[in-house]
C-alpha positions as CSV (number, residue, x, y, z in Angstrom):
1,M,0.0,0.0,0.0
2,K,1.3,3.5,-0.9
3,I,2.2,5.8,2.0
4,L,-0.1,8.8,1.7
5,K,2.5,11.3,2.9
6,D,4.8,10.5,0.0
7,N,2.3,11.9,-2.6
8,K,2.5,15.7,-2.7
9,Y,-0.8,16.0,-4.4
10,L,-2.6,13.8,-1.9
11,N,-1.0,15.9,0.9
12,Q,-2.5,19.0,-0.6
13,I,-5.9,17.4,-1.1
14,E,-5.9,16.0,2.4
15,D,-4.9,19.4,3.9
16,F,-7.7,21.2,1.9
17,W,-10.4,18.9,3.1
18,N,-9.2,18.8,6.7
19,K,-9.5,22.6,6.7
20,R,-12.9,22.6,5.1
21,S,-14.4,19.8,7.3
22,M,-16.3,22.2,9.6
23,T,-18.2,23.9,6.8
24,F,-18.5,21.0,4.2
25,D,-21.3,19.2,5.9
26,V,-23.6,22.3,5.6
27,D,-23.9,21.5,1.9
28,H,-25.8,18.3,2.7
29,D,-28.4,20.3,4.6
30,T,-30.0,21.0,1.2
31,E,-30.7,17.4,0.5
32,D,-34.0,15.5,1.0
33,L,-32.7,12.5,2.9
34,E,-35.9,10.5,2.4
35,I,-35.7,10.8,-1.3
36,W,-32.0,9.8,-1.1
37,K,-32.9,6.7,0.9
38,S,-35.6,5.8,-1.6
39,E,-33.1,6.1,-4.5
40,L,-30.5,4.0,-2.6
41,N,-33.1,1.3,-2.0
42,R,-34.0,1.4,-5.7
43,L,-30.3,0.9,-6.7
44,I,-29.3,-1.5,-4.0
45,D,-31.5,-4.5,-3.1
46,K,-32.5,-4.8,0.5
47,E,-30.4,-7.9,1.2
48,K,-27.5,-6.9,3.5
49,K,-24.4,-5.9,1.5
50,V,-20.8,-5.1,2.3
51,I,-20.4,-1.5,0.9
52,L,-17.4,0.8,0.5
53,D,-18.2,4.5,0.5
54,L,-15.1,6.0,-1.1
55,G,-14.3,9.6,-0.4
56,C,-16.9,9.3,2.3
57,G,-16.3,12.8,3.8
58,T,-18.6,13.4,6.8
59,G,-20.5,10.2,6.2
60,F,-23.4,11.4,4.1
61,L,-23.8,8.1,2.2
62,T,-22.1,5.9,4.9
63,N,-24.6,6.7,7.5
64,M,-27.7,6.5,5.3
65,L,-26.6,3.1,4.0
66,S,-25.9,1.9,7.5
67,E,-29.4,3.0,8.5
68,L,-30.7,0.9,5.6
69,G,-29.1,-2.2,7.1
70,H,-25.9,-2.6,5.1
71,L,-22.3,-3.1,6.5
72,V,-20.6,0.1,5.4
73,I,-16.9,1.2,5.5
74,G,-16.3,4.8,4.8
75,V,-12.9,5.6,3.2
76,D,-11.3,9.0,3.0
77,I,-7.9,10.7,3.2
78,S,-9.2,13.4,5.6
79,N,-9.2,12.5,9.2
80,E,-11.1,15.7,10.2
81,M,-13.9,14.9,7.8
82,M,-14.2,11.3,9.0
83,K,-14.3,12.5,12.7
84,I,-17.5,14.3,11.9
85,G,-18.9,11.3,10.2
86,L,-18.0,9.0,13.1
87,E,-19.6,11.3,15.6
88,K,-22.9,11.1,13.6
89,T,-22.5,7.4,13.4
90,N,-22.1,7.1,17.1
91,N,-25.0,9.6,17.8
92,K,-27.3,7.4,15.8
93,S,-25.9,4.1,17.3
94,L,-25.1,2.8,13.8
95,R,-22.4,0.2,13.0
96,A,-20.6,1.9,10.2
97,C,-16.8,2.3,10.4
98,Y,-14.2,4.6,8.9
99,M,-10.7,4.1,7.4
100,K,-8.1,6.4,6.1
101,A,-6.8,5.3,2.7
102,D,-6.2,6.5,-0.9
103,V,-9.0,5.5,-3.2
104,I,-6.4,4.4,-5.8
105,D,-4.8,1.9,-3.4
106,L,-7.4,0.3,-1.1
107,P,-6.4,-1.9,1.8
108,F,-8.8,-4.7,0.9
109,I,-8.3,-8.1,-0.6
110,D,-9.5,-9.0,-4.1
111,E,-13.2,-9.4,-4.6
112,S,-14.1,-8.6,-1.0
113,V,-16.9,-6.1,-1.3
114,D,-20.4,-6.2,-2.9
115,I,-20.8,-2.5,-3.8
116,I,-18.7,0.6,-4.1
117,V,-20.4,4.0,-3.8
118,N,-19.2,7.5,-3.8
119,A,-20.6,11.0,-4.0
120,R,-18.9,14.0,-5.6
121,L,-15.7,12.1,-5.8
122,I,-15.1,11.4,-9.5
123,W,-13.9,14.9,-10.4
124,T,-11.1,14.7,-7.7
125,I,-9.5,11.5,-9.1
126,L,-5.9,12.0,-10.2
127,E,-5.4,8.7,-12.1
128,P,-8.7,7.6,-13.5
129,V,-7.5,4.4,-15.3
130,K,-5.6,3.0,-12.3
131,T,-8.4,4.0,-9.9
132,M,-11.1,2.2,-11.9
133,Q,-8.9,-0.9,-12.1
134,E,-8.4,-0.8,-8.3
135,W,-12.1,-0.5,-7.7
136,S,-12.8,-3.4,-10.0
137,R,-10.2,-5.4,-8.1
138,V,-11.9,-5.2,-4.7
139,L,-15.4,-5.7,-6.0
140,K,-16.9,-9.2,-6.1
141,K,-18.0,-10.7,-9.4
142,N,-21.3,-9.1,-10.4
143,G,-20.6,-6.3,-7.8
144,K,-21.9,-2.8,-8.5
145,L,-20.3,0.6,-8.7
146,L,-22.5,3.7,-8.0
147,C,-21.0,7.1,-8.5
148,F,-23.2,10.0,-7.6
149,N,-22.4,13.4,-9.0
150,R,-23.9,16.7,-9.9
151,M,-23.7,17.0,-13.6
152,K,-24.5,19.4,-16.4
153,E,-27.5,18.1,-18.1
154,G,-26.7,16.9,-21.7
155,F,-23.0,17.1,-21.1
156,G,-21.5,15.4,-18.0
157,L,-19.1,16.5,-15.2
158,N,-18.5,20.2,-15.3
159,T,-16.6,21.4,-12.3
160,E,-15.4,24.8,-13.7
161,T,-14.1,26.5,-10.5
162,N,-10.6,26.0,-9.3
163,V,-10.9,24.2,-6.0
164,Y,-7.3,23.6,-5.2
165,E,-4.3,25.9,-5.7
166,G,-1.4,25.4,-8.1
167,E,-0.6,22.6,-10.6
168,I,-2.9,20.0,-9.0
169,E,-5.8,21.5,-11.0
170,S,-4.2,20.4,-14.3
171,K,-4.0,16.8,-12.9
172,L,-7.8,16.5,-12.4
173,K,-8.5,14.7,-15.6
174,L,-12.2,14.1,-14.9
175,K,-13.1,17.5,-13.7
176,T,-14.8,18.4,-17.0
177,I,-15.6,15.4,-19.1
178,E,-18.4,14.4,-21.4
179,N,-20.6,11.4,-20.4
180,E,-19.5,9.2,-23.2
181,K,-15.9,9.7,-22.5
182,L,-16.4,8.9,-18.8
183,I,-18.4,5.8,-19.6
184,N,-15.6,4.6,-21.9
185,I,-12.9,5.1,-19.2
186,I,-15.0,3.0,-16.7
187,K,-16.0,0.4,-19.3
188,N,-12.4,-0.1,-20.5
189,N,-11.0,-0.7,-17.0
190,G,-12.9,-3.6,-15.4
191,F,-16.6,-2.7,-15.7
192,S,-19.5,-3.5,-18.0
193,D,-23.1,-2.3,-18.4
194,V,-22.1,1.3,-17.7
195,K,-24.8,3.9,-17.8
196,I,-25.7,7.3,-16.4
197,E,-29.1,8.0,-14.9
198,K,-30.6,11.2,-13.6
199,I,-32.0,10.6,-10.2
200,K,-35.0,12.2,-8.5
201,E,-34.8,15.8,-7.4
202,T,-33.1,15.4,-4.0
203,T,-32.3,19.0,-3.4
204,F,-34.8,21.3,-1.7
205,E,-36.3,24.1,-3.7
206,G,-34.4,27.4,-3.8
207,F,-30.9,26.1,-4.5
208,D,-29.3,26.7,-7.9
209,Y,-27.3,23.5,-8.4
210,D,-26.8,21.1,-11.3
211,P,-29.0,18.0,-10.9
212,W,-27.8,14.8,-9.4
213,F,-26.9,11.8,-11.7
214,V,-25.6,8.4,-10.9
215,V,-23.0,6.4,-12.9
216,I,-24.0,2.8,-12.6
217,A,-21.6,-0.1,-13.6
218,K,-21.2,-3.8,-13.0
219,K,-18.1,-5.8,-12.3
């Protein structure tokens, strides 16, 4: 497993999200959690699954999926983000757990999890090909990948603002990418039946955001 501190870009990303941890969770206050749970139940059958929530942040998906009865492990590089998620987990007496790791180098054996989920993670990926291959490695045969993202309708990922400082911005290959190109990257690196679906309006009225979509793929 790679040592996170040896990657200057990961260091920068980790520091950014650690500093933003106290304000990040406010973004999720705009979401209708009941609609989210309905959508998660639609996409994941109710039989108990082992799920990895990659780039879990403050536990938005981790805790909802745990409430729905699944065994969930949240993975992130920001300890400060995960501390908030763990506090919520404990407050709700849930059984989710959290682990610090790089999403391109996961500390799990081959074919050990049923489902991988993430929300607003895809645009932050530094090495898309290697990352998709790694996710395929840890998924069981017929396992499912669910990537939730706000997307520009009719186009795809469209994160136009500069989030980080310096040359790291040029390394974010998926920050702005058309749907078909994203589908091809996923399809060519361990997945099949790749599609992108718009999900129900999960954000309360009055917020000017791009709509949520989910990228769905099968191992």
